C-alpha positions in Angstrom: 95.8 35.0 164.7 98.7 33.4 163.0 98.2 33.4 159.2 100.6 30.5 158.5 98.7 27.7 156.8 99.4 24.2 158.0 98.6 20.7 156.6 96.4 20.1 159.6 94.3 23.2 159.2 90.7 22.6 158.1 89.0 24.5 155.4 87.4 26.9 157.7 90.7 27.7 159.4 92.4 28.2 156.1 89.6 30.6 155.0 90.0 32.7 158.2 93.7 32.9 157.7 93.3 34.0 154.0 90.7 36.4 155.1 93.0 37.9 157.7 95.8 38.3 155.1 93.3 39.9 152.8 92.1 42.3 155.5 95.7 43.3 156.3 96.2 44.1 152.5 93.0 46.2 152.5 94.2 48.2 155.6 97.7 48.8 153.9 96.1 49.9 150.7 93.8 52.4 152.4 96.7 53.8 154.4 98.4 54.3 151.0 95.3 55.9 149.5 95.3 58.2 152.5 98.8 59.4 151.6 97.9 59.7 148.0 94.8 61.7 148.8 96.9 64.1 150.9 99.2 64.6 148.0 96.4 65.1 145.5 94.5 67.6 147.9 97.7 69.5 148.4 98.1 69.9 144.6 94.5 70.9 144.2 94.9 73.5 147.0 98.3 74.9 146.0 99.7 74.2 142.7 96.6 73.5 140.6 94.1 75.9 142.2 94.5 78.6 139.6 94.9 76.1 136.6 92.0 74.0 137.5 89.7 76.7 139.0 87.6 73.9 140.3 86.5 73.8 144.0 84.2 70.8 143.3 87.1 68.5 142.6 88.8 69.5 145.9 85.6 69.0 147.8 85.2 65.6 146.1 88.7 64.6 147.2 88.1 65.9 150.7 84.9 63.9 150.9 86.7 60.8 149.7 89.5 61.4 152.3 86.9 61.3 155.0 85.2 58.2 153.6 88.7 56.6 153.4 89.3 57.4 157.0 85.9 55.9 158.1 86.5 52.7 156.3 90.1 52.5 157.6 88.8 52.9 161.2 86.2 50.3 160.6 88.5 47.8 159.1 91.0 48.2 161.9 88.2 47.8 164.4 87.1 44.7 162.6 90.7 43.3 162.5 90.8 43.6 166.3 87.4 41.8 166.7 88.9 38.8 164.6 90.9 37.8 167.7 87.6 36.1 168.8 87.6 33.8 165.8 89.8 31.2 167.7 87.0 31.0 170.3 84.4 29.8 167.6 83.3 26.3 168.4 80.5 25.9 165.8 79.7 26.5 162.2 77.3 29.3 163.0 80.0 31.3 164.6 82.4 30.8 161.8 79.8 31.7 159.2 79.1 35.0 161.1 82.8 35.9 160.7 82.8 34.8 157.0 79.6 36.8 156.3 81.0 39.9 158.0 84.2 39.6 156.0 82.2 39.5 152.8 80.3 42.6 153.8 83.5 44.5 154.5 84.9 43.2 151.1 81.9 44.7 149.3 82.5 48.1 151.2 86.2 48.1 150.4 85.7 47.2 146.7 83.0 49.9 146.3 85.2 52.5 147.9 88.0 51.5 145.7 85.9 51.7 142.6 84.7 55.1 143.4 88.1 56.4 144.4 89.5 55.2 141.1 86.9 56.9 139.1 87.4 60.1 140.9 91.1 60.0 140.4 90.7 59.2 136.7 88.4 62.0 136.3 90.9 64.4 138.1 93.8 63.2 135.9 91.7 63.7 132.7 90.9 67.4 133.8 94.6 68.0 134.7 95.9 66.5 131.6 93.8 68.9 129.6 94.9 72.0 131.4 98.6 71.4 131.9 101.1 71.4 129.1 103.9 69.0 129.7 107.6 70.0 129.0 109.1 67.7 126.4 
């Protein structure tokens, strides 16, 4: 589906295009989070394992990594299913896609919120246990 918005596009077409752009951004962000999680997990296992002495944090990041992968797979599958949008010929079909998108938006935002809280908690712990060289 082309995401270019044209003057002749109706409101529903514009919404589908914006949703496609948004979905692509979510996927890219989750790919970045996956890399970030790999780095944080590596730090917890290696460099910070003796300093933190906290397996719970490592377990939480491993769980978040799994959740991130599950959501990433779901969003990629959803992205592929959006090819069928161009075959919608009534409002009910369009609304089904829009409703599904809203559901994925809530899932993405919930995941992001939980990840940020976990990461903030981790950095608070780390900041309290590591002395920085000035």
